[in-house]
C-alpha positions in Angstrom: -132.0 -117.8 74.1 -133.5 -115.7 76.9 -131.3 -114.7 79.9 -130.0 -117.4 82.3 -132.2 -117.4 85.6 -131.3 -118.7 88.9 -132.9 -121.9 90.2 -134.7 -119.8 93.0 -136.5 -118.0 90.2 -137.5 -121.2 88.4 -139.0 -122.7 91.6 -141.3 -119.7 92.0 -143.4 -121.1 89.1 -146.3 -123.0 90.1 -147.3 -125.3 87.1 -150.5 -127.3 87.4 -152.7 -129.5 85.1 -156.3 -128.5 84.6 -159.2 -129.6 82.5 -161.0 -127.1 80.1 -164.6 -127.3 81.3 -165.9 -124.4 79.1 -164.3 -122.6 76.2 -165.8 -119.7 74.3 -164.7 -117.0 71.8 -164.1 -113.6 73.6 -166.7 -111.2 72.2 -165.1 -108.4 70.3 -161.7 -110.1 70.0 -160.0 -111.6 66.8 -157.4 -113.6 69.0 -158.9 -114.5 72.4 -160.6 -117.6 73.7 -161.8 -117.7 77.3 -161.1 -121.0 78.9 -162.8 -122.0 82.1 -160.3 -124.5 83.7 -161.0 -126.9 86.5 -158.1 -127.2 88.9 -159.7 -129.7 91.2 -159.5 -128.7 94.9 -158.2 -125.2 93.8 -161.3 -124.5 92.0 -162.0 -123.1 88.6 -160.4 -120.2 86.9 -160.8 -118.2 83.7 -157.8 -118.1 81.4 -157.8 -115.9 78.3 -155.5 -117.1 75.5 -154.6 -115.6 72.2 -155.0 -118.8 70.3 -158.3 -118.2 68.5 -156.8 -118.2 64.9 -155.6 -121.9 65.5 -158.2 -123.4 67.7 -162.0 -123.6 68.0 -163.5 -124.0 71.4 -164.4 -127.6 70.8 -160.7 -128.5 70.2 -159.9 -127.6 73.8 -163.1 -128.8 75.6 -162.7 -131.6 78.2 -159.0 -131.9 77.6 -156.1 -131.5 80.2 -153.4 -128.9 79.7 -150.6 -127.4 81.6 -151.0 -123.9 83.1 -149.0 -121.4 85.0 -151.2 -121.3 88.0 -149.5 -118.5 90.1 -149.3 -115.9 87.4 -150.7 -112.5 88.7 -154.0 -111.8 87.1 -154.1 -109.7 84.1 -157.0 -107.6 82.6 -157.6 -108.1 78.9 -160.5 -106.6 77.0 -162.2 -105.8 80.2 -161.9 -109.2 81.7 -159.4 -110.7 84.1 -157.3 -113.7 83.1 -156.1 -115.9 86.0 -153.4 -118.0 84.5 -151.7 -119.0 81.3 -151.8 -122.2 79.2 -148.3 -123.4 78.2 -147.6 -124.2 74.6 -144.7 -125.2 72.4 -144.0 -123.3 69.2 -145.4 -125.8 66.7 -145.3 -126.3 63.0 -145.9 -123.2 61.0 -146.1 -121.2 64.2 -149.2 -123.0 65.4 -148.9 -123.3 69.2 -148.9 -126.9 70.6 -150.5 -126.7 74.1 -148.7 -128.9 76.6 -150.6 -131.8 78.1 -150.0 -134.7 80.2 -149.3 -138.1 78.4 -152.1 -139.7 80.5 -155.0 -138.4 82.6 -154.0 -136.9 86.0 -156.0 -135.4 88.7 -157.0 -131.7 88.1 -154.7 -129.5 90.0 -151.8 -131.9 89.8 -148.5 -130.1 90.1 -145.8 -130.3 87.5 -142.7 -131.4 89.5 
């Protein structure tokens, strides 16, 4: 288990639902996919994710997932990632991206 955090730390997270509107393999990387994610009124963002060994771009296209929306941008292989897709540790170590049970508006906050 990771260290216990205070409630005030938890509420700093801004978790939102977004739809992957474009997804490509990051050139020169064995691990990264570049997801372009629609967050509705908050616009689109590029999110780089190290899930290439388990997913093809077509597996993620036009699907909704949960993202950390207020994560500080991070440069990866010369490109800026503007968030993080959330995933559970799935069977045989394959990540299982978190998604809403039914369609919700892009940019919907996780309460």
